[in-house]
N, C-alpha and C positions, 0 to 999 in steps of 0.2 A: 355651369355644368355641375351635376351632382355625381360624385364618385362613391362607390361602396367598395372598400378595400379589406380583403380577407387575408389573414396571415398569422404571424406569431409575434405578438407584442410582448417583449419581456424587459423593456427598459425600466419598468417599475420593480419594486421589491429589491432594489439594489443591484439588479443584474445589468449586464451590458445592453445598450440599446441595439435592437435589431435593425435591419435595413428598413423594415416597415416603420419602426419608431423614428428613424431619421427622415424618411420620405414624407410621412404624414403631415407634419407642420409645413413642409415646403410646398406640397400640393395644396395645403390649406390656404396659402397666400394667394393662390390663383383660382381655386375652385372650392365648392362646398363638399366636404369629405367626411364620411363616417368610417372609422377604422377599427376592426376587431381581429383577433381577440387576445386579451391578456389573461384569460382564464387558465388555470393550471390543471392538467389532467385531460386526457382525450375526451372523456364523457362531458365534462363541464364546458370544454372548448367547443365541442360539437353542438351542444344545446345552445350556447351563446351565439354561434354562427347561424344556426338554423332560425332562431327567433329574430335575430337582427336582419337576416335576409328577407324574411317575409314581412317584417315591419316596414322596411325602407325601400324594397325593390321597386315599388310602384312609381316612385319619383326619381329613380336612379337612371342616369344616362349611360354610365359605363361601370362595369364591375372589374376590379383588379384583384388577381389571386396570386399570392406568393405560393409557389408550388415546389414542394420538397419530395424527397424520394422515399420517405418512410410513412408514418401514420398520416401526416398532412397531405400526402398524395391522394388519399381517399376523400379528404375534405375538399380538395380541388376538384376531384371527379364529381362529387355530389353537387357542389355549388355550380360548376359548369353545366351539369345536367339540368338543374333548375333554371339557369339562364336560357338554355335552349328551349325549354318548355314555354318560356315567356317571351322568346325572341329578343332577349337583351344581349347586347355585345359584351363579351368578357375577354380579358387579356390574362394570359398565364405568364407570370414572372418566374423564370426558372432558376432555382437556387440549389437544389440538392445535388451534391457531388456524385451521388449514385444514380441520378436520373437516367443516364445512358444505359445503365444496367437494367433499369426498370423498362426501358424501351425494348430491350432485347428479350427479357424474361417474361414480360407481360404485354405483348403487342396488342391484344384485344382491349385491355383496360386503358393502355396508353392511347390507343386510337380514340376511344370514347372521351378521354380527357383532353386531348390536344387537337384532334382533327377539326372540331367545330369552334375553336377559339378564334376570335377576330384576328389576333396576332400573338405569337409567342415572343417573349422578350428574353434574350440571353445576356447575362451580365459579363460573359467572357467569350473569347473566340473558341475556347475548348467546348463550351456548351453549344455554341452556334454550330460548329463543325459536327459535333456528336449528333445533333438533331437532324442536320442536313443529310447525314448518312442514312437516316431512316425516312427520308422523303419530306421532311418538314422544312419550313423556310423562316427561321426566327430572325428578328431584327436585333442588332447588337446595341445595347444601351448599358454601359458599364456601371457598376456600383459607384456612387458618387461620394465625394467628400468636399469640404470647404477648405481649399488649400491654404487660405489665409490664416486658418486656425492652427496650422501645424508649423511651428517655428523651426526652421532648418538650423541644425547645430552641427558644425564640423567636429567630427569625433577625433579623439586621441587614441591611437592604437598601441600605446606603450604597454597597456595591460589588457587582459581579456575580461571584459565586463558584459556578460551574457544576459539576454533578456528573452523571456518566453511569455507569450500572450495568447492563451487559449483557455477553453474549458478543460478541466481535468476529466478527460473522457478517453476510453480505451483507444478509439480510432485516431485520436490526436497524439497518442503515444508519448505522454509526458515523461514516462520513465526514461526514455532515450535522452532527454535533456540532462538529467542528473548523471546518467551514465557517461555522457560526453564530458561533463564537468570533471567527473572522477578520473577519466582517461587523461585529460589535460593536466590535472594536478599531479598525477603520477609521473607525468613526463616533465614536471618541474615548472609548469606555467603558473603564474600567480593569477588564477582565474576565480571568479565568483559568478553567481547566478541569481536572478530574481525571476520568480515564476508567478504571474498574475492571472487569476481566473477563478471562476466558480467551481465548486465541487459538484460533479454530476452524480455522485453517490453510486458509482459502479465499481468502486474499489481502487480506482486509479490513484487518487490522492494518498490513500493508505499505502499503496505500493511504493510511491515516491518517498513518503516519509520513512518507510522501513529501510529503503536503500540508503537514504541520507544518514540515518542513524547507524546502520551497519558499517558504513564506510567513513564514519566520523567527519561528515561534511556539514555539520550543523552550523559552523561559523562561516560557511561559504555559500549557503543557500537561504534565500528569503522567500517565504510564501505568504504574502499578506492577504491572500483571499480575493474577494470581489472588491474592486475599486471603481470609482467613477472615472470617466475619461480624463478629467483634469488631474485626478490623483495619479493615475498610471502614467500619464504624459509627463508629469513632474518627475516621477521615478525614472523614466526613460532618459532624462537628460544626463544621467550619470552612466548610461549604458552605451556600448558601441556596436554590438552585434546582436541581431535578432536571430534566434534559431527556431525554425518552424519544423517540427518533428513529425508531422502528421502522416498517416498512412492513407487517408482518403481526404480529398479536398476539391474545391471548385475554384473560386477566386476569393480567397480570404481577405476580408476587409482589414483584419489585424495586420497582415503583411503590407497591404497598401498604405495604411496609416504609418507604419514604421519606416517605410520607404520615404514618405513625406517628411518625417522627422529627422532623417539623415542617419539612420542606423544601417550598417552593412547587413546584408541578408544572406543567410545560409538556410537552404530549405531542401526537403526531400522533393524529388521530381515525380510527383504523383498527380493523377487527375488533371485539373486545369492549371496546375502550377507552371508547367513548361510553356503554356500559352500566355501566362502573365509575366514570367521572368525569363530573361535571356542569359543562359549560362556564360559566365566569365565576362558578361557585358554590364549587367546591373545587379547580378547576384551570383552565387555559386550554388549549383544544384547537385544533390547526391542521391544515391539509392536509399530507399526507406529502410529504417531499422538497422542502420549500419553505423555503429559508434565510431569506428576508426575513420570511415570516410568523412563523417561530419567533423570530427576533430581535426582531420587533415585539412579540410577546407578552412576551418577557423585559423589554423596555424599559417596557412597561405595568406590570409587577409592581414594577419599581424606582421608577417615577414615582409610584406610588400605594401606598406601604407600608402605610397603614392598611387599605385594602381588601384588600391581599395578606395581611395578618395574619388577617383574617376568613376568607379562603379557606383558609388553612393550618389554622386551628382547626376549620373544618367538615370538612376532610379527615381530621383526627385523630379527630373524633367518628364519622365514617363507618366507619373501619377498626376502631374498637373493637368493632363488631358481628362482626368476623372472629376475635375472641379465642377460643382453644381452649375456654374454659369455656362459651361460647355454642354453638360448633360441635359440641362433643363429644356433646351429647345427641342431635343429629340422626343422627350416625354410630351411636351405640349403638342407637337405635330401628331404624335400617335393618338393621344387621348381625344384631340379635336376631331381627327378623322374617324375614330371609332364612334364617337357621339353622333357624328354626321350620318351614320347608317340607320339611326332611329327614325 
C-alpha cells in the first residue's frame, strides 16, 4: 500500500517530534509512505504540499491528513478537495483543540473538509464527542506511545519538584507556572521548577523571564529551552509533579508521556483534558488561569503522598492502552479498508 501523509513535521531543527514524526516510521514498517511537510512558513509549506500531492497522488492508495484548527485547516480543505476530484480516499486525523469551534463558526467550510472524508480519526473522546454533536462519526484512535521506552519511577513527594513541558505560547499560559511556583514559595514550600519547550516568539518566554527576575526566582527556575526527548526525560527523573497550565488543549502527548513516567499530574480542565484525565483518580484538575487553585492541588498531592502514589499508578495503567502495539491494529484495519475502496 502507498500512503501520502500530510501534516506538520517539526522533529527536525531541534524541535519536538510531532505526531506525524512519530507515526511516519511506524507506518513505514508496514507500508510505503511519503510524509510532508517540514517546511517553515505557510507559503513554503503550501507549495511543498501542492507539488508533493501532484507528483505522487497517481500511485497513492490512501491520503492521510493531520487536521488542525488554524492555518493547517485550509491545507486539509485543499488536499481533501483534490482527493475528491481524483476519487482518492482520504482520512482526516483530528488534532486541533479548537476544531469544535471551527465546526460551529464555519459550518460550510467544515462540511467541505469533513463530509467527504473516508473516515475521521479522533485521538480523544473529547474530539469524538465534539464531532458527533455536529453529525459526524469519527473513529477513536488515541495518540500512541511506546510504553517500554518510558521507565516508571516512583516519586518522592517530600519536596515540590515541578515540571512544565510545552511550547512557550500564550494559549499554553506558561506564566501561570512561575506564578504557581512563586505562590508556593511565599507559603514556605521548598519548591523549584523546570520549564522545557521551544520559544514561539509571541512574547511568552520574555513574560516568564521578567516575572522570574522581578520575584527573585532565578535560583529556583530552570529554562533549558528545546531538548530532545531523551534529554528532557532524563531531567524529569528528578521531578515529581507535572503542571499543565494550558487554556486550550485536546489530548496533549506531553501529559500522556509524563503519566507514563510516573509524575503526578495537575492540569487545567479545558478542552479535551477532562476526557483524558479523571479528577482525583489519576490527576487533579483545576480551573484555568487560577494560581491559588493549582497551588492548592499541588499542596494536596504533597500532603497525601500515599493517595498521590495511587493516582500516579492509575495514570500509568491508563496510558498503557495508548501503546503502539494496541493502537497499531486500529490503524491497520482503517488503512486497509480505505485502500479497498479504490
